[in-house]
VEXVEX-508981 format. One record per residue (C-alpha): chain; residue number from 0; residue in three letters; y, z, x. Coordinates in Angstrom, 3 decimals. Layout:
PT  chaine  num  residu         Y         Z         X
PT       A  NUM     ALA         Y         Z         X
...
END
This chain:
PT  chaine  num  residu         Y         Z         X
PT       A    0     MET     0.000     0.000     0.000
PT       A    1     GLU     3.425    -0.960     1.358
PT       A    2     ILE     6.756     0.729     0.638
PT       A    3     ILE     9.310    -2.019    -0.042
PT       A    4     ASP    13.004    -1.125    -0.038
PT       A    5     ARG    15.158    -2.805    -2.657
PT       A    6     PHE    18.742    -2.531    -3.887
PT       A    7     ILE    20.145    -1.972    -7.347
PT       A    8     THR    23.743    -1.664    -8.546
PT       A    9     LEU    24.487     1.481   -10.520
PT       A   10     GLU    27.744     2.794   -11.981
PT       A   11     LYS    29.114     4.122    -8.668
PT       A   12     GLY    27.768     1.442    -6.348
PT       A   13     LYS    24.763    -0.133    -4.682
PT       A   14     VAL    21.710     2.079    -4.193
PT       A   15     GLN    18.703     1.572    -1.925
PT       A   16     TYR    15.407     2.529    -3.543
PT       A   17     SER    11.673     1.860    -3.584
PT       A   18     ILE     9.226     1.945    -6.471
PT       A   19     THR     5.680     2.215    -5.129
PT       A   20     GLY     2.310     2.103    -6.855
PT       A   21     GLU     0.988     0.574   -10.050
PT       A   22     ALA     2.946     1.329   -13.207
PT       A   23     SER     1.442     4.337   -14.961
PT       A   24     ASP     2.360     7.073   -17.408
PT       A   25     ASN     3.082     9.365   -14.446
PT       A   26     LEU     6.290     8.753   -12.493
PT       A   27     VAL     7.236    10.944    -9.519
PT       A   28     ILE    10.868    10.886    -8.329
PT       A   29     LEU    11.630    12.042    -4.777
PT       A   30     LEU    15.088    13.431    -3.952
PT       A   31     HIS    15.823    13.808    -0.233
PT       A   32     GLY    17.938    16.362     1.630
PT       A   33     LEU    21.470    16.342     2.955
PT       A   34     THR    20.737    15.192     6.514
PT       A   35     THR    17.963    12.724     5.710
PT       A   36     SER    17.303     9.554     3.735
PT       A   37     LYS    14.532     8.428     1.389
PT       A   38     ASP    12.423     7.431     4.415
PT       A   39     ILE    11.648    11.102     5.049
PT       A   40     TYR     9.209    10.823     2.129
PT       A   41     ASN     7.222     7.776     3.325
PT       A   42     ASP     3.943     9.586     4.065
PT       A   43     LEU     4.195    11.755     0.948
PT       A   44     THR     4.918     8.651    -1.153
PT       A   45     LEU     1.746     6.901    -0.019
PT       A   46     ASP    -0.346    10.033    -0.520
PT       A   47     ILE     0.928    10.576    -4.064
PT       A   48     VAL     0.426     6.897    -4.934
PT       A   49     SER    -3.188     7.074    -3.704
PT       A   50     HIS    -3.810     9.667    -6.429
PT       A   51     GLY    -2.698     7.399    -9.278
PT       A   52     PHE     1.006     8.211    -9.590
PT       A   53     GLN     3.886     5.771    -9.321
PT       A   54     VAL     6.658     6.958    -6.984
PT       A   55     LEU    10.391     6.286    -7.153
PT       A   56     SER    12.409     7.200    -4.070
PT       A   57     PHE    16.061     6.462    -3.335
PT       A   58     ASP    19.033     7.212    -1.092
PT       A   59     PHE    21.811     9.349    -2.524
PT       A   60     TYR    25.271     7.775    -2.456
PT       A   61     GLY    26.623     7.951     1.091
PT       A   62     ARG    23.201     8.332     2.682
PT       A   63     GLY    20.709     5.812     4.028
PT       A   64     GLY    21.339     2.336     2.612
PT       A   65     SER    23.308     3.417    -0.479
PT       A   66     ASP    27.036     2.882    -0.879
PT       A   67     TYR    29.462     5.585     0.219
PT       A   68     VAL    31.360     7.204    -2.661
PT       A   69     PRO    34.563     8.984    -1.585
PT       A   70     ASN    35.983    12.225    -2.962
PT       A   71     VAL    32.836    13.517    -4.630
PT       A   72     LYS    33.978    16.709    -6.342
PT       A   73     SER    31.139    17.141    -8.796
PT       A   74     GLU    27.393    17.367    -8.382
PT       A   75     ASN    27.187    15.277   -11.561
PT       A   76     VAL    27.691    12.161    -9.414
PT       A   77     TYR    24.262    12.678    -7.851
PT       A   78     VAL    22.643    13.938   -11.045
PT       A   79     ASP    23.900    10.923   -12.985
PT       A   80     GLN    22.743     8.628   -10.171
PT       A   81     THR    19.256    10.134   -10.450
PT       A   82     ILE    19.057     9.862   -14.228
PT       A   83     GLU    20.535     6.350   -14.308
PT       A   84     LEU    17.890     5.198   -11.836
PT       A   85     ILE    15.051     6.910   -13.714
PT       A   86     GLU    16.119     5.186   -16.931
PT       A   87     LYS    15.848     1.808   -15.198
PT       A   88     PHE    12.119     2.429   -14.803
PT       A   89     THR    11.404     4.100   -18.129
PT       A   90     PRO    10.620     1.432   -20.764
PT       A   91     ILE    12.335     1.853   -24.121
PT       A   92     ASN    10.119     3.607   -26.683
PT       A   93     LYS     7.507     4.397   -24.008
PT       A   94     LYS     7.015     7.983   -22.937
PT       A   95     ARG     6.443     8.610   -19.235
PT       A   96     ASN     5.645    11.867   -17.537
PT       A   97     VAL     8.662    12.333   -15.257
PT       A   98     ASN     8.055    14.628   -12.281
PT       A   99     LEU    10.901    15.551    -9.919
PT       A  100     ILE    10.494    16.661    -6.295
PT       A  101     GLY    13.650    17.827    -4.513
PT       A  102     TYR    13.990    18.816    -0.867
PT       A  103     SER    16.834    20.997     0.468
PT       A  104     ALA    20.111    19.911    -1.192
PT       A  105     GLY    18.011    17.449    -3.188
PT       A  106     GLY    16.341    20.466    -4.772
PT       A  107     SER    19.461    21.645    -6.566
PT       A  108     ILE    20.145    18.073    -7.718
PT       A  109     ALA    16.541    17.791    -8.955
PT       A  110     ALA    16.908    21.020   -10.946
PT       A  111     MET    20.127    19.784   -12.579
PT       A  112     ALA    18.528    16.428   -13.399
PT       A  113     ALA    15.443    18.146   -14.862
PT       A  114     ASP    17.682    20.256   -17.094
PT       A  115     LYS    19.643    17.203   -18.240
PT       A  116     LEU    16.696    14.894   -18.922
PT       A  117     GLU    15.379    14.720   -22.472
PT       A  118     SER    11.920    15.459   -21.131
PT       A  119     CYS    10.702    16.561   -17.685
PT       A  120     SER     7.011    17.124   -16.984
PT       A  121     SER     7.374    19.092   -13.764
PT       A  122     LEU     9.773    20.180   -11.033
PT       A  123     ILE     8.939    20.882    -7.383
PT       A  124     LEU    11.582    22.469    -5.138
PT       A  125     ILE    11.083    22.455    -1.355
PT       A  126     ALA    13.465    24.617     0.728
PT       A  127     SER    15.938    24.171    -2.120
PT       A  128     THR    19.611    25.067    -2.171
PT       A  129     GLY    21.230    26.219    -5.396
PT       A  130     VAL    21.952    29.921    -5.016
PT       A  131     PRO    24.875    31.226    -2.931
PT       A  132     GLN    23.526    32.043     0.522
PT       A  133     MET    24.260    31.318     4.153
PT       A  134     PRO    21.883    29.810     6.704
PT       A  135     THR    20.458    32.178     9.297
PT       A  136     SER    21.637    30.014    12.204
PT       A  137     PRO    25.076    30.997    13.666
PT       A  138     VAL    25.611    27.356    14.657
PT       A  139     LEU    25.183    26.144    11.084
PT       A  140     ILE    27.395    28.936     9.767
PT       A  141     SER    30.161    27.754    12.143
PT       A  142     LEU    29.726    24.191    10.882
PT       A  143     LEU    29.976    25.300     7.248
PT       A  144     GLN    33.099    27.325     7.999
PT       A  145     SER    34.682    24.240     9.570
PT       A  146     PHE    33.916    22.297     6.394
PT       A  147     GLU    35.293    25.032     4.150
PT       A  148     ASN    38.519    25.325     6.162
PT       A  149     ASN    38.837    21.545     6.436
PT       A  150     GLU    38.985    21.868    10.234
PT       A  151     GLU    38.187    19.214    12.799
PT       A  152     ILE    34.714    19.758    14.229
PT       A  153     SER    34.947    20.453    17.961
PT       A  154     SER    32.835    18.601    20.527
PT       A  155     GLU    31.258    21.900    21.519
PT       A  156     LEU    30.130    22.624    17.967
PT       A  157     LYS    28.825    19.060    17.548
PT       A  158     ASN    26.716    19.470    20.682
PT       A  159     LYS    25.321    22.789    19.443
PT       A  160     VAL    24.410    21.318    16.050
PT       A  161     GLU    22.701    18.317    17.645
PT       A  162     LYS    20.803    20.539    20.050
PT       A  163     GLN    19.526    22.723    17.221
PT       A  164     MET    18.442    19.758    15.113
PT       A  165     LEU    16.601    18.145    18.019
PT       A  166     THR    14.961    21.453    18.934
PT       A  167     GLU    13.712    21.842    15.368
PT       A  168     LEU    12.250    18.337    15.471
PT       A  169     GLU    10.174    19.306    18.490
PT       A  170     VAL     7.933    21.477    16.286
PT       A  171     LEU     6.626    18.370    14.521
PT       A  172     SER     3.118    17.926    15.867
PT       A  173     GLU     2.464    14.286    14.926
PT       A  174     GLU     4.253    11.798    17.180
PT       A  175     LYS     4.586     9.262    14.348
PT       A  176     THR     6.285    11.842    12.124
PT       A  177     LYS     8.543    13.030    14.925
PT       A  178     ASN     9.662     9.465    15.705
PT       A  179     LEU    10.402     8.834    12.025
PT       A  180     ALA    12.501    12.005    11.772
PT       A  181     LEU    14.390    11.086    14.957
PT       A  182     LYS    15.054     7.578    13.614
PT       A  183     ILE    16.404     8.966    10.338
PT       A  184     TYR    18.552    11.448    12.240
PT       A  185     ASN    19.955     8.743    14.555
PT       A  186     ASP    20.498     6.221    11.751
PT       A  187     LEU    22.433     8.775     9.737
PT       A  188     ASP    25.158     8.955    12.407
PT       A  189     ILE    26.097    12.495    11.335
PT       A  190     TRP    29.546    12.499    12.945
PT       A  191     ASN    30.666     9.309    11.243
PT       A  192     GLU    33.758    10.038     9.139
PT       A  193     LYS    32.088     8.845     5.917
PT       A  194     THR    28.956    10.879     6.631
PT       A  195     ILE    30.973    14.030     7.288
PT       A  196     ASP    32.977    13.457     4.103
PT       A  197     THR    29.790    12.933     2.074
PT       A  198     VAL    28.113    16.049     3.480
PT       A  199     LYS    31.243    18.165     3.033
PT       A  200     ASN    31.811    17.091    -0.571
PT       A  201     HIS    28.140    17.535    -1.397
PT       A  202     LEU    28.214    21.087    -0.065
PT       A  203     LEU    31.419    21.909    -1.901
PT       A  204     SER    30.127    20.541    -5.193
PT       A  205     THR    26.615    22.010    -5.170
PT       A  206     GLY    25.492    25.581    -5.681
PT       A  207     GLY    24.758    27.435    -2.472
PT       A  208     TYR    26.209    27.745     1.020
PT       A  209     ILE    29.975    27.596     0.481
PT       A  210     GLY    32.110    29.554    -1.941
PT       A  211     ASP    31.019    31.544    -4.963
PT       A  212     LYS    29.636    28.706    -7.053
PT       A  213     SER    26.016    28.825    -8.118
PT       A  214     ILE    23.793    26.957   -10.538
PT       A  215     ASN    21.956    30.066   -11.713
PT       A  216     ASP    22.455    28.964   -15.309
PT       A  217     ILE    20.651    25.694   -14.557
PT       A  218     PHE    17.655    27.478   -13.066
PT       A  219     GLU    17.541    29.838   -16.046
PT       A  220     SER    17.718    26.888   -18.445
PT       A  221     VAL    14.816    25.163   -16.655
PT       A  222     GLY    12.769    28.306   -17.276
PT       A  223     LYS    13.758    28.522   -20.945
PT       A  224     LYS    12.719    24.890   -21.417
PT       A  225     ASN     9.287    25.758   -19.997
PT       A  226     ILE     9.471    23.020   -17.361
PT       A  227     PRO     6.546    23.725   -15.006
PT       A  228     THR     8.183    24.543   -11.651
PT       A  229     PHE     6.752    25.077    -8.180
PT       A  230     ILE     9.013    26.484    -5.435
PT       A  231     MET     8.126    26.351    -1.732
PT       A  232     SER     9.944    27.974     1.191
PT       A  233     GLY     9.342    28.450     4.915
PT       A  234     SER     9.631    31.875     6.550
PT       A  235     LYS    11.337    30.374     9.644
PT       A  236     ASP    13.857    28.179     7.815
PT       A  237     ASN    17.263    28.308     9.577
PT       A  238     TRP    19.011    26.198     6.923
PT       A  239     VAL    17.844    27.657     3.609
PT       A  240     SER    16.243    31.086     3.849
PT       A  241     SER    13.060    31.921     1.995
PT       A  242     GLU    15.099    34.585     0.180
PT       A  243     ALA    16.905    31.749    -1.623
PT       A  244     GLY    13.545    30.411    -2.801
PT       A  245     LYS    12.537    33.855    -4.026
PT       A  246     GLU    15.800    34.183    -5.945
PT       A  247     ILE    15.316    30.787    -7.589
PT       A  248     HIS    11.771    31.883    -8.487
PT       A  249     GLN    13.189    34.952   -10.238
PT       A  250     LEU    15.696    32.813   -12.134
PT       A  251     ILE    13.140    30.259   -13.373
PT       A  252     GLU    10.875    32.153   -15.739
PT       A  253     GLY     7.231    31.205   -15.352
PT       A  254     SER     7.732    29.387   -12.033
PT       A  255     LEU     5.307    29.515    -9.110
PT       A  256     PHE     6.413    30.423    -5.580
PT       A  257     PHE     4.756    29.988    -2.208
PT       A  258     GLU     6.110    30.962     1.211
PT       A  259     PHE     4.741    29.172     4.268
PT       A  260     GLU     4.479    31.384     7.331
PT       A  261     ASN     6.208    30.142    10.509
PT       A  262     VAL     7.479    26.954     8.847
PT       A  263     GLY    11.097    25.842     9.257
PT       A  264     HIS    13.346    23.544     7.277
PT       A  265     TRP    11.461    20.323     8.023
PT       A  266     ALA     8.789    21.827     5.806
PT       A  267     PHE     6.395    19.101     4.622
PT       A  268     LEU     6.757    17.281     7.963
PT       A  269     GLU     5.619    20.373     9.859
PT       A  270     GLU     2.546    21.062     7.714
PT       A  271     PRO     1.996    17.741     5.891
PT       A  272     GLU    -1.644    18.262     4.930
PT       A  273     VAL    -1.015    21.671     3.375
PT       A  274     TYR     2.207    20.637     1.632
PT       A  275     HIS     0.731    17.406     0.280
PT       A  276     ARG    -2.337    19.224    -1.023
PT       A  277     LYS    -0.264    21.854    -2.830
PT       A  278     ILE     2.119    19.248    -4.249
PT       A  279     LEU    -0.724    17.065    -5.553
PT       A  280     THR    -2.604    20.028    -6.997
PT       A  281     PHE     0.494    21.065    -8.920
PT       A  282     LEU     1.276    17.524   -10.121
PT       A  283     LYS    -2.239    17.084   -11.431
PT       A  284     SER    -2.142    20.470   -13.164
PT       A  285     THR     0.924    19.470   -15.175
END
């Protein structure tokens, strides 16, 4: 099975996406994190497809191959992008089981999309943002403070951030996976003005990290709607602490929670076999 990237024009601009696998009643939508693109999900996509699901993956505006959208002040831009794309692949008058998987900042967007959709069969959150909290890394805290104060990011801080990201990639055991993550990281060009603007606005408009905004009400609503939800966190995550995952678990009534020991923020790339198995088991159960 081959993942073929395509482009589609949505309300806010051109979006890069892939739809992989035979059409079925079960559609899985993958929402990537803030410093990645849809390609981070390539191996997971093929694994899910091999179990009879169809998989839709795409780049958020301003990431990967999708158009940059300036001055994003509301998380609804990304939520609406997600729902608009899902509707393109949901035939009129035909019910499909829509399953959302969100990683990192994509987790909070996935939760908001699940709450907004007329029907959502399941929600999986991996190292998800969404509750006010700070990363455990002093380097990342300094970067967030620069964003919040609208300060220019110093060369010294840039070097520290790059060093931490590259160090974290070293824990990836499979060379193929490590090379993919490095390619995504390099292609993103994180210090490009448009990339910085996209990341900054995304952080400012989404629950968690900066300020006192949260989407606790969204998580609570997901629970009240009885949307089956599985939350996964890593005990060594420098970006989104496992405490955030535990808090989301408390907010979503009836949700399941699992903490991976000695796993950082790259999560399903660090322990792909275990993550894939747990994800597939949950998808099949719902």
